[in-house]
C-alpha positions in Angstrom: 45.4 108.3 105.9 48.8 107.2 105.3 49.4 103.3 107.2 52.4 101.8 107.6 52.5 98.5 106.0 52.3 95.1 107.7 55.4 93.0 109.1 55.9 90.7 106.8 55.6 93.0 103.6 58.8 94.6 105.2 60.6 91.6 105.9 60.1 90.7 102.5 61.4 94.3 101.6 64.6 93.6 103.5 65.6 91.4 100.9 65.7 93.5 98.6 69.9 94.8 99.4 70.6 97.4 96.4 74.3 97.5 95.5 76.4 95.4 93.5 77.0 91.7 95.0 81.0 90.9 95.5 82.6 88.7 93.3 86.2 87.2 93.5 88.0 89.3 90.3 90.4 87.3 88.1 94.3 87.7 88.3 95.4 90.4 85.9 97.7 87.8 84.0 97.7 84.0 84.3 99.6 82.4 86.8 102.6 79.9 85.1 102.8 76.9 86.9 107.0 77.5 86.8 108.6 80.7 87.7 111.0 82.2 84.9 114.0 82.4 87.0 113.8 78.6 87.8 117.6 77.8 88.3 118.5 73.3 87.9 116.9 71.0 90.3 119.7 71.1 92.2 119.3 74.7 93.2 115.4 75.0 93.3 112.1 72.5 93.3 109.0 72.9 92.3 107.6 71.6 96.0 105.5 74.2 98.2 107.6 76.2 100.3 107.2 75.5 103.7 105.1 78.1 106.4 108.5 77.6 108.9 110.8 78.3 106.1 113.7 79.2 108.4 113.9 75.5 109.8 115.3 74.5 106.8 118.5 76.1 108.1 118.6 73.4 110.5 120.0 76.2 113.1 118.7 76.4 116.5 119.3 79.4 118.1 117.3 80.8 114.7 114.7 79.0 115.8 114.4 80.5 119.0 115.2 84.2 117.9 111.9 83.6 115.3 109.9 81.9 118.0 111.0 84.9 120.3 110.2 87.5 117.5 106.8 86.1 116.7 105.8 86.3 120.6 107.5 89.7 121.4 107.7 92.0 118.5 106.0 95.3 118.2 105.0 95.7 115.0 103.4 92.1 115.1 101.5 93.5 118.7 100.4 97.0 116.4 99.1 94.5 113.5 97.2 92.8 115.9 95.8 95.9 117.8 94.5 97.2 114.3 92.5 93.8 114.0 91.4 93.9 117.3 89.8 97.2 116.6 88.3 96.1 113.5 86.7 92.8 115.3 85.4 95.7 117.4 84.4 98.0 114.2 82.7 94.7 113.1 80.5 93.9 116.8 79.3 97.4 116.4 77.9 97.3 113.0 76.3 93.7 113.7 74.9 95.6 116.7 72.6 97.7 114.3 70.4 94.6 113.9 69.7 94.1 117.1 66.6 96.5 119.0 67.8 99.2 120.9 66.3 99.8 124.5 66.5 103.5 126.5 65.6 103.9 129.8 64.9 107.1 131.0 63.5 108.6 134.6 63.7 112.0 136.3 62.3 113.6 138.9 62.0 116.9 140.5 60.6 120.0 142.2 58.4 122.6 140.6 56.4 125.5 141.5 53.9 126.6 138.9 53.1 130.8 138.4 49.6 131.8 139.8 48.3 132.0 135.9 49.0 128.3 134.9 47.7 127.0 138.1 44.3 125.8 138.5 41.5 127.1 141.2 42.0 124.2 144.1 45.5 123.4 143.1 48.5 123.1 144.7 51.1 125.5 143.1 53.5 123.3 144.5 54.2 119.8 143.5 57.0 117.2 142.8 56.8 115.7 139.3 58.0 112.4 138.2 58.9 111.1 134.8 60.4 107.6 133.4 59.7 105.0 130.9 60.9 102.3 128.3 61.5 103.2 124.6 62.1 99.9 122.2 63.2 100.2 118.9 64.5 98.6 115.7 64.7 99.8 112.1 64.0 97.7 109.8 67.0 96.7 106.6 64.7 97.4 104.2 67.2 97.9 101.4 70.2 96.4 102.7 72.3 99.1 104.6 73.3 97.1 107.4 73.5 94.2 105.7 76.0 95.6 103.1 77.3 97.7 106.6 78.1 93.8 107.8 79.5 92.8 105.1 82.6 95.8 104.6 83.1 95.2 108.3 84.1 91.5 107.5 86.0 92.6 104.7 88.3 94.8 107.0 88.3 92.5 109.2 89.9 89.9 106.9 91.9 92.6 105.5 93.3 93.4 109.2 94.0 89.6 109.5 96.3 89.1 106.4 97.8 92.6 107.1 98.7 90.7 110.5 100.1 88.2 108.6 101.9 90.3 106.4 104.0 91.5 109.2 104.5 88.5 110.5 106.4 87.4 107.1 108.5 90.7 106.9 109.3 90.6 110.6 110.5 86.7 110.3 112.3 87.5 106.9 114.1 90.6 108.1 114.5 88.5 112.2 116.2 85.7 109.6 118.3 88.1 107.6 119.8 90.2 111.0 121.0 86.5 112.5 122.4 85.7 108.8 123.8 88.8 108.8 125.8 88.3 112.0 127.0 84.8 110.7 128.2 86.2 107.6 130.2 89.4 109.2 131.8 87.1 111.6 133.0 85.0 108.9 134.0 88.0 106.5 135.6 89.3 109.6 137.5 86.1 110.4 138.6 86.0 106.4 140.1 88.8 106.7 142.1 88.5 109.6 143.5 85.6 108.5 144.5 87.8 105.8 145.8 90.3 107.5 147.8 87.3 109.0 148.8 86.2 105.5 149.8 89.4 104.7 152.0 90.8 107.9 153.5 87.5 107.3 154.6 89.1 103.7 155.8 91.9 105.2 158.6 90.2 108.1 159.7 88.1 104.7 160.2 91.1 103.0 161.4 92.8 105.5 164.1 90.4 106.4 165.0 90.5 102.7 165.2 94.3 103.1 167.9 93.7 105.8 169.7 91.5 103.4 170.2 93.7 100.8 167.5 91.5 98.3 164.8 94.1 98.5 164.0 97.4 98.7 162.3 99.9 101.3 159.7 100.2 98.2 159.2 96.9 98.2 158.8 96.8 102.3 156.0 99.8 101.7 153.8 98.7 99.3 154.0 95.0 101.5 153.2 97.3 105.0 150.4 99.1 102.6 148.5 96.2 102.0 148.7 94.7 105.4 146.9 98.0 107.2 144.6 98.0 103.4 142.9 94.5 105.1 143.4 95.3 108.7 141.5 98.7 107.9 138.4 96.9 106.1 138.0 95.0 109.8 136.2 97.6 111.6 134.0 98.7 109.4 132.6 94.7 109.5 132.8 94.8 113.1 130.1 97.5 113.3 127.9 96.2 110.4 128.1 92.9 113.0 126.9 94.9 115.9 124.0 96.5 113.9 122.9 93.2 113.0 123.1 92.8 117.4 121.2 95.6 117.6 118.4 94.5 114.6 118.0 91.6 116.7 117.3 92.6 119.9 114.2 95.3 118.4 112.9 92.9 116.9 112.8 89.9 119.6 111.6 93.1 121.8 114.5 93.5 124.0 117.9 96.3 124.3 121.2 94.9 123.3 122.2 94.1 126.7 119.6 91.6 127.2 119.7 89.3 123.8 121.4 86.2 125.5 125.0 85.1 125.4 124.5 82.1 122.3 123.7 85.1 120.2 127.4 86.5 120.3 129.2 83.8 120.0 127.3 80.6 118.3 125.9 82.8 115.4 127.2 81.1 112.1 126.9 81.1 108.2 123.7 79.7 107.1 123.5 76.7 104.7 120.9 75.4 103.1 121.3 71.6 101.8 118.3 71.2 99.6 117.1 72.2 96.7 115.2 76.1 98.2 111.6 74.9 97.5 109.7 78.0 95.1 106.5 76.1 93.9 104.4 78.2 91.6 102.8 81.4 90.5 99.2 80.3 91.4 100.5 79.0 95.0 102.2 82.2 95.2 98.8 84.3 94.8 96.7 81.6 97.5 99.5 82.3 99.9 101.0 85.5 100.0 98.9 87.6 102.6 99.1 90.9 101.1 97.3 89.4 98.0 94.4 88.4 100.3 94.4 91.4 102.2 93.8 93.6 98.8 91.6 91.1 97.6 89.4 91.8 101.2 89.5 95.2 100.6 88.0 95.3 97.3 85.0 92.9 98.7 84.6 95.7 101.8 84.7 98.5 99.0 82.4 96.7 96.6 80.2 96.7 100.1 80.2 100.3 100.5 78.7 100.8 97.3 75.8 99.0 98.6 75.1 101.0 102.1 75.9 104.2 99.7 72.8 103.0 97.8 70.8 102.6 100.4 70.5 106.1 101.7 68.5 107.0 98.4 66.0 105.1 99.5 63.4 105.0 103.4 64.3 104.0 106.6 61.7 102.1 108.3 61.7 101.8 111.9 59.3 100.3 114.0 59.2 101.1 118.1 57.2 101.3 121.2 57.3 102.7 124.5 55.5 102.9 127.9 55.8 104.9 130.7 54.6 107.4 133.5 54.2 110.8 134.5 52.8 111.5 137.2 52.7 114.8 140.1 54.0 112.4 142.9 56.2 109.3 143.6 52.7 107.6 144.9 50.6 108.3 141.7 53.5 106.9 139.5 52.1 103.5 139.2 48.2 104.7 138.6 46.6 103.9 135.8 46.1 107.8 135.1 50.0 108.4 135.0 50.2 105.1 132.4 51.5 106.5 129.2 52.4 103.9 125.9 53.1 104.3 122.1 53.4 101.4 119.8 54.1 102.6 115.8 56.7 102.9 113.1 58.6 106.1 111.7 59.5 106.7 108.3 61.9 108.5 107.0 62.9 109.5 103.4 64.8 112.5 101.9 63.8 112.1 98.2 63.8 115.5 97.6 67.7 116.3 97.6 69.6 113.3 96.8 72.5 114.8 95.5 74.3 114.1 98.2 73.8 110.5 98.7 73.9 110.1 95.1 77.8 112.1 95.8 78.9 109.0 97.8 78.1 106.7 95.7 79.7 107.9 93.0 82.5 108.4 95.7 82.4 104.6 96.6 82.2 103.3 93.4 85.7 105.1 92.5 87.4 103.6 95.9 86.0 100.3 94.8 87.9 101.1 90.9 91.0 101.8 93.3 91.0 99.1 95.2 90.4 96.8 91.9 93.5 98.4 90.6 95.2 98.1 93.9 94.2 94.0 93.9 95.6 93.9 90.2 98.9 96.0 91.0 99.6 93.7 94.3 99.4 90.1 92.4 102.0 92.1 89.7 103.8 92.9 92.5 103.7 89.5 94.1 105.4 88.3 91.0 107.4 90.9 90.3 109.5 90.3 93.6 109.3 86.6 93.5 110.8 86.6 89.7 113.3 89.3 91.1 114.8 87.4 94.1 115.1 84.2 92.2 116.9 85.5 89.7 118.7 87.3 92.1 119.5 84.1 93.9 120.5 82.1 90.8 123.1 85.1 89.8 124.7 85.2 92.8 125.3 81.7 92.8 126.7 81.7 89.3 129.3 84.6 90.9 130.0 82.7 94.0 131.1 79.8 91.6 133.3 82.4 89.7 134.3 83.6 92.9 134.7 80.2 94.4 137.2 79.4 91.3 139.4 82.7 91.3 140.2 82.6 94.9 141.3 78.8 94.5 143.1 80.0 91.3 144.8 83.1 93.4 145.8 80.4 96.2 147.6 78.9 93.9 149.4 81.8 92.5 150.7 82.4 96.4 152.1 79.5 97.0 153.8 80.0 93.7 155.0 82.8 94.1 156.3 82.4 97.0 158.1 78.7 96.0 159.8 81.0 93.4 160.3 84.0 95.8 162.5 81.8 97.7 164.4 80.7 94.4 164.8 83.5 94.1 163.2 83.7 90.3 160.8 86.7 91.6 161.0 89.9 93.7 159.4 90.7 96.8 156.5 92.7 94.6 155.4 89.6 92.7 154.1 88.4 96.0 152.4 91.4 97.1 150.8 91.4 93.7 149.7 88.0 94.3 148.7 88.1 97.6 146.4 91.4 96.9 144.7 89.0 93.8 144.1 86.5 96.6 142.9 89.1 99.8 140.3 90.4 97.4 139.3 87.5 95.8 138.5 86.1 99.3 137.0 88.9 100.6 134.4 89.1 97.4 134.1 85.2 98.3 132.7 85.8 101.6 130.5 88.8 101.0 129.5 87.1 98.1 128.1 83.9 100.4 126.9 86.8 102.5 124.6 88.0 98.9 123.6 84.1 98.3 122.2 83.7 102.5 120.1 87.0 101.8 118.9 86.5 98.4 117.6 83.3 100.1 116.1 85.1 102.6 114.6 88.0 100.2 112.7 85.1 97.8 111.4 83.2 100.9 110.0 86.8 102.0 109.0 86.8 98.4 107.3 83.6 98.4 105.5 84.8 101.4 105.5 81.9 104.1 105.7 82.7 107.9 102.3 83.9 109.2 100.6 80.0 109.1 99.5 79.3 112.7 101.5 76.0 112.3 105.0 78.2 111.6 105.3 79.0 115.2 108.1 77.6 117.6 107.0 77.2 120.9 108.5 80.7 122.6 111.5 81.2 124.7 114.0 78.4 122.8 116.5 81.4 121.8 116.8 83.1 125.3 117.1 79.5 127.0 119.8 78.5 124.9 
């Protein structure tokens, strides 16, 4: 007769966890100590970027907006809910390690047919049945432990996903606020140029009345003024869009934004070299890399879960109960019953489905490993691209600044020559057109420099750390 092995033997076999043990993979490329696109020490530094990188701009309105965003943003709330769901799943899987207890009871009244009733006994009687059953699955080949391992990986990945959302939302909030300030500056530049060109329009009109200019001169001057004035409404629309983005990011309606946001946004400025760190620290900091690594760990554990289906499962159980034909008899010795023993279950004949699941788990693990490698390469690409865009936009802004200064000098010279009668109004119009174009391009480049900085901070992966938050509600109090 087959006998169930003793508890000690079963516990010893429980250490035989099947499936591969997870080993953290090496990055697909060696992390360089410095980024390729690192600029001069006056622009970037090898210091590690702070978690609260937006505070480097020293703008209290921005600090308050970021704090409000971290507290009220709906995308962050969704990510937090997904993390709670993963934690709940982990608790559920952990529950498989504990014994399960079931209580059942039923009572009723029955009438037996005459053919089933014994002589001298009533055909009508009550039936009472109840009992408690306890069952425990012996984790013989690690199905449960591998499942817990996989669930822990899912929790860690969901946690990293939430951090990645925080990084993205903080960057989007900072960018929207930066757009608000830079667009306000571009609108001021455009309006200042309109005033400047309008003065030339009036001057050309007076010269036309005096017979010293042609109608063509006045028409071209007015055309330039109206062209510059036409550039203002699109900028105002972009400014409003930035306001509405801030409202969405901070969980508000546009009407609920603090008044200081409308009037207090200024052009962001960083008065110190931008800290970028190195590639090795980048990979340790980026939450998407951490999430990809934890998903790989979880998927590796699922190979063990699938492999355990090839082997037997053993459950130990016990039950005690009572079955009687009346409530008064339910606690008598004759009504009591009990059972203790074990159950071995093993599908050993047709294991094709189990082996297919193992192959699928292996394929998913290979995909997770490729995704991990791809995430690392993507992180390095994003950082190098953002750093290159930042440094080259700095060079472009410097060139535009020089061009704007020269264009301003040219306007002053042509104005003086016009008063002396040495040139006509068309020369002034051409000089002012060049000045207007370079001033607008310089203002746009200032905005792109800030955007490139924010893109670089986002690529560096800061902003998710617990110590990176400021007290919520700061912006609303201003």
